[in-house]
N, C-alpha and C positions, 0 to 999 in steps of 0.2 A: 457262606462263600469261605469263612475262615477254616473251616472243616475240609474244604476242597471241591466244593460245588464248583461247576463250572456255570449254570444257569439257575436261577430261582425265580419261579412263578407262583400266581397267586390265585385263587377261584372263590368268588363270593356268588352265592345263589341270589342275593336280593341285595343289591348294591345302594345302600341309603349313606350318604356322606353329609351329615350335618355341618353347616357353616363351611362349605367348601372343603371339609377335610381330605376330599381325594387329591387336592394339591400335594398332599404329603407324599404320594406315592410316584409324583412326576420323576423324580431324579432318586429315588430310592434304592436304584440298582436292581430292580426287578426285570428279569426277561421279557414277562407278560403278565398282564392283570387282567385275568377272565372274569366277566361278569354276565349274568344274564339280563334278558331287557324288561324284567318285572317290575321295576321301576322307571317306567316309558320316559320320563323327563330326564332324569340322570342319564340314562342309556343314550339319550338323544346328545346330551352335553358332552359325553365322552367317548362317543363312538369314534370320532377321529383323532383322538389324543392318545398320545404312545405315554405308557405302555399298557394302555387299556385296549381291551378285545371284547366287543359286546356280541353275546350269543342269543340269538334268538330262540325264544320257548314256543313260538307258533308250530313249528313241526311236530315237537313232542306232544303238545296239548291235542293237535289235530289227529295224531296216531292214537291217542287214549279215547277220544270221542268216537273214532271210526271203529274201535273195538266193540263199541254198545250199539252198532246200528243194527236194526231188524232184518 
């Protein structure tokens, strides 16, 4: 932000937040915090909390599986 950014977002593929460390990101100034649902319990906990946005891996995995259908 100090360098002129108007929005800053974060993306993690495997959101593991030990000791409720996810709370540090609630008011950290991020526009969005994108994460996958690879950690199902954490994804469920954070799915309705701003700035978190949970992205499902299911369509991607299904697409990979369908490529190998006989």
